[in-house]
C-alpha positions in Angstrom: 94.8 81.1 148.4 91.1 81.9 147.9 90.0 83.7 144.8 88.0 87.0 145.4 84.4 86.9 144.0 85.4 88.9 140.9 88.1 86.4 140.1 85.7 83.7 140.2 83.2 85.7 138.1 86.1 86.3 135.5 87.4 82.8 135.5 83.9 81.2 134.8 82.5 84.3 132.6 79.6 84.5 135.0 78.8 88.1 133.7 78.4 86.6 130.1 76.0 83.8 131.4 73.9 86.1 133.3 73.8 88.7 130.3 72.9 85.8 128.1 70.1 84.8 130.3 68.8 88.4 130.4 69.1 88.6 126.7 67.2 85.6 126.2 64.4 86.8 128.4 64.2 90.0 126.2 64.2 87.9 123.1 61.5 85.7 124.5 59.3 88.7 125.3 60.0 90.3 122.0 59.0 87.0 120.1 62.3 86.4 118.5 62.9 83.1 120.3 60.2 80.3 121.2 59.2 79.2 124.6 61.0 75.8 123.9 64.2 77.7 122.9 64.0 79.8 126.1 63.6 76.7 128.1 66.4 74.9 126.6 68.8 77.9 127.1 67.6 78.3 130.7 68.4 74.6 131.3 71.9 74.9 129.7 72.5 77.9 131.9 71.4 76.2 135.0 73.6 73.1 134.3 76.5 75.5 133.8 75.9 77.4 137.0 75.6 74.0 138.7 79.0 73.1 137.5 80.4 76.2 138.8 78.8 75.6 142.2 80.4 72.1 142.3 83.8 73.6 141.4 83.6 76.2 144.1 82.4 73.8 146.8 85.0 71.3 146.0 87.7 74.0 146.1 86.4 75.1 149.5 86.3 71.6 150.8 89.9 70.9 149.8 91.2 74.1 151.1 89.4 73.5 154.4 91.2 70.2 154.7 94.6 71.3 153.3 97.7 71.3 155.6 100.7 73.5 154.9 103.5 71.6 153.0 106.7 70.9 155.2 109.7 72.4 153.6 113.0 71.0 154.4 116.4 72.8 154.5 117.8 70.5 151.7 115.0 71.3 149.3 114.0 67.6 149.4 110.5 66.7 150.9 
């Protein structure tokens, strides 16, 4: 069964990641963090998002190749 986009967002806290990236941009523009700090945070966010993408793609691939399980009358496979 596939997750709805909101389920994926909730599962991987994507709204928090995007909010963090936006907050970092505001902090950079206000001078509260350095360019190096902003770059490091952006690289971490990028790696996190790459990980989420890999999980989603792997799941799609596994679901596409999956076959229904055979269920016998006796409860034994």
